[in-house]
C-alpha positions in Angstrom: 1.6 -6.6 -17.1 3.3 -4.6 -19.9 4.2 -1.4 -18.2 7.3 0.8 -18.2 7.7 0.5 -14.4 10.2 -1.9 -13.0 9.2 -4.3 -10.3 10.2 -2.1 -7.4 8.4 0.9 -8.8 5.3 -1.2 -9.6 5.3 -2.5 -6.0 5.7 1.0 -4.6 2.8 2.2 -6.8 0.6 -0.7 -5.6 1.5 0.1 -2.0 0.5 3.7 -2.5 -2.9 2.5 -3.7 -3.6 0.9 -0.3 -5.9 3.4 1.4 -8.0 3.7 4.5 -11.3 3.5 2.6 -12.3 0.0 1.6 -14.2 1.2 -1.4 -11.3 3.2 -2.6 -8.9 0.3 -2.1 -11.2 -1.8 -4.3 -11.5 0.8 -7.1 -7.8 1.5 -7.2 -7.0 -2.3 -7.2 -9.4 -2.7 -10.2 -7.9 0.4 -11.8 -4.4 -1.0 -11.7 -5.5 -4.4 -13.0 -7.4 -2.8 -15.9 -5.1 0.1 -16.8 -1.6 -0.8 -15.8 -0.5 -1.1 -19.5 -1.6 2.4 -20.1 0.2 4.0 -17.1 3.3 5.6 -18.4 4.5 9.1 -19.1 2.1 11.9 -18.2 -0.7 9.4 -17.3 1.5 7.8 -14.7 2.6 11.2 -13.4 -1.0 12.3 -13.1 -2.0 9.1 -11.3 1.0 9.4 -8.9 -0.1 13.0 -8.2 -3.7 11.9 -7.5 -2.3 9.4 -5.0 -0.9 12.3 -2.9 -4.5 13.5 -2.4 -6.4 12.4 0.7 -8.7 9.4 0.5 -11.8 11.6 0.6 -10.5 13.9 -2.1 -9.8 11.0 -4.4 -13.1 9.3 -3.6 -15.0 12.6 -4.3 -13.3 12.8 -7.7 -14.2 9.2 -8.5 -17.8 9.6 -7.3 -18.0 12.9 -9.3 -18.9 14.8 -6.1 -16.0 17.1 -7.0 -15.4 18.2 -10.5 -12.0 17.3 -12.0 -10.8 20.8 -12.9 -7.3 19.9 -13.9 -7.2 18.6 -17.5 -4.0 16.6 -16.8 -6.0 14.3 -14.5 -9.3 14.1 -16.4 -8.4 10.9 -18.4 -7.1 9.0 -15.3 -10.1 10.1 -13.2 -12.4 8.9 -15.9 -10.7 5.5 -16.0 -11.0 5.3 -12.2 -14.7 6.1 -12.5 -15.1 3.3 -14.9 -13.7 0.9 -12.3 -16.3 1.9 -9.8 -19.2 -0.1 -11.4 -17.9 -3.6 -10.6 -17.8 -2.7 -7.0 -21.3 -1.3 -6.4 -21.8 -4.0 -3.7 -18.9 -3.9 -1.2 -18.5 -6.2 1.7 -17.5 -4.4 4.9 -15.1 -7.0 6.3 -15.0 -5.2 9.7 -18.6 -6.0 10.4 -19.3 -8.8 7.9 -22.0 -6.9 6.1 -22.6 -5.9 2.5 -23.4 -2.3 1.8 -24.6 -0.8 -1.4 -22.6 2.0 -3.0 -24.8 4.2 -5.1 -24.2 4.4 -8.8 -22.5 7.4 -10.3 -25.0 10.2 -11.3 
């Protein structure tokens, strides 16, 4: 993990990625694994701002149900969308079932 964040900041960021929506948790976890080296400066600031949004607002951006109108967030949102594909089948641990998440349009 070659990032400009120190350990405490990194742990705080990972904690902020823990959400109430399982699907969102999985996408954000994958996002951090894949893009942590690219999160610095304005990209990091954009990601941190996105994390202040509600779960449904973030999920709608990732699923392209809501258009990303702010150009500052466009790159980070696109990276998050790319992290959706590996999680198209998500196990619902609360009920022990697997549900299909539709692919992006």
